[in-house]
C-alpha positions as CSV (number, residue, x, y, z in Angstrom):
1,M,0.0,0.0,0.0
2,T,1.7,3.2,-1.1
3,S,-0.7,6.0,-0.3
4,T,-1.9,6.2,3.3
5,K,-3.8,8.7,5.3
6,K,-4.3,8.5,9.1
7,G,-6.4,10.1,11.8
8,K,-6.6,9.4,15.5
9,Y,-8.9,6.3,15.0
10,W,-8.9,5.7,11.3
11,T,-6.5,4.8,8.5
12,A,-7.2,4.9,4.8
13,Y,-5.0,3.5,2.0
14,H,-4.9,2.8,-1.7
15,D,-4.0,-0.6,-3.1
16,P,-2.2,0.1,-6.4
17,E,-2.4,-3.6,-7.5
18,S,-6.2,-3.7,-7.4
19,G,-6.8,0.0,-7.8
20,R,-9.1,-0.1,-4.8
21,Y,-9.3,2.2,-1.8
22,F,-9.9,1.0,1.8
23,A,-10.3,2.6,5.2
24,E,-10.4,1.2,8.7
25,I,-11.9,2.6,11.9
26,M,-10.6,1.1,15.1
27,H,-11.6,2.1,18.7
28,I,-10.1,0.4,21.7
29,N,-11.2,1.4,25.2
30,R,-12.0,-0.1,28.5
31,E,-15.3,-1.5,27.2
32,G,-13.5,-3.5,24.5
33,M,-12.6,-3.1,20.8
34,E,-14.4,-2.2,17.6
35,D,-12.8,-2.6,14.2
36,Y,-14.6,-1.7,11.0
37,S,-13.2,-1.9,7.4
38,F,-14.7,-0.2,4.4
39,E,-14.1,-0.1,0.7
40,I,-14.1,3.6,-0.1
41,T,-14.1,5.6,-3.4
42,K,-11.2,7.6,-4.7
43,E,-13.2,10.8,-4.0
44,I,-13.7,9.8,-0.3
45,F,-10.0,9.0,0.0
46,N,-9.0,12.4,-1.5
47,T,-11.4,14.2,0.9
48,L,-10.2,12.5,4.0
49,G,-8.0,14.6,6.3
50,S,-9.5,17.9,5.0
51,F,-11.8,18.1,8.0
52,S,-10.6,19.8,11.2
53,D,-12.6,17.2,13.3
54,D,-11.8,13.4,13.0
55,T,-15.5,12.7,13.6
56,E,-16.3,14.2,10.2
57,N,-13.6,12.0,8.6
58,E,-15.2,8.9,10.3
59,R,-18.7,9.9,9.1
60,L,-17.4,10.1,5.6
61,I,-15.7,6.7,5.8
62,R,-18.9,5.2,7.3
63,S,-20.9,6.4,4.2
64,A,-19.0,3.8,2.1
65,K,-19.5,0.0,1.8
66,M,-18.6,-1.9,5.0
67,I,-16.6,-5.1,4.2
68,Y,-15.7,-6.2,7.7
69,S,-16.5,-5.6,11.3
70,F,-15.3,-7.0,14.5
71,E,-16.8,-6.1,17.9
72,N,-15.6,-7.3,21.3
73,T,-17.4,-4.9,23.6
74,M,-19.0,-5.2,26.9
75,Y,-21.4,-2.2,27.0
76,G,-23.2,-3.4,30.1
77,T,-23.5,-7.0,28.9
78,L,-21.2,-10.0,28.9
79,G,-22.2,-11.0,25.4
80,P,-19.9,-12.8,23.0
81,E,-17.7,-11.0,20.5
82,R,-19.2,-10.5,17.1
83,T,-17.5,-10.8,13.7
84,V,-19.0,-10.1,10.3
85,W,-17.1,-10.8,7.1
86,D,-18.2,-9.8,3.7
87,E,-17.8,-12.6,1.0
88,E,-16.2,-10.2,-1.5
89,A,-13.6,-9.2,1.2
90,N,-12.9,-12.8,1.9
91,E,-12.2,-13.5,-1.8
92,A,-10.0,-10.4,-2.1
93,R,-8.0,-11.6,1.0
94,E,-7.5,-15.0,-0.5
95,E,-6.3,-13.5,-3.9
96,A,-3.9,-11.3,-2.0
97,E,-2.5,-14.3,-0.1
98,L,-2.0,-16.2,-3.3
99,R,-0.2,-13.2,-4.9
100,L,2.0,-13.0,-1.8
101,E,2.8,-16.7,-1.9
102,S,3.6,-16.4,-5.6
103,R,6.1,-13.6,-4.9
104,K,7.8,-15.6,-2.2
105,K,8.2,-18.5,-4.5
106,K,9.7,-16.3,-7.2
107,K,12.2,-14.8,-4.8
108,G,13.1,-18.2,-3.5
109,K,14.2,-19.5,-6.9
């Protein structure tokens, strides 16, 4: 990932191999952890960081398509952690792992 933008609780990046843009929002506090990943547009990526308040950046990110979420929070309950994984994100992860293995094999020769 070459282009990266960061805020206090968010990170956005561009994957030049796929031409896609992604952003992640992560909050960790005494109640637990929340991690959300989104596929964002180039326009959203270019706009991120132009707001003076990180809340506005997060709102912009949340307007995009969520591809993954992980919640391990205790907000007054002792419920189990929750993980949601989008099928398209799973396929993209598998493709990226195959490309990485292929590169490792080429370097090993």
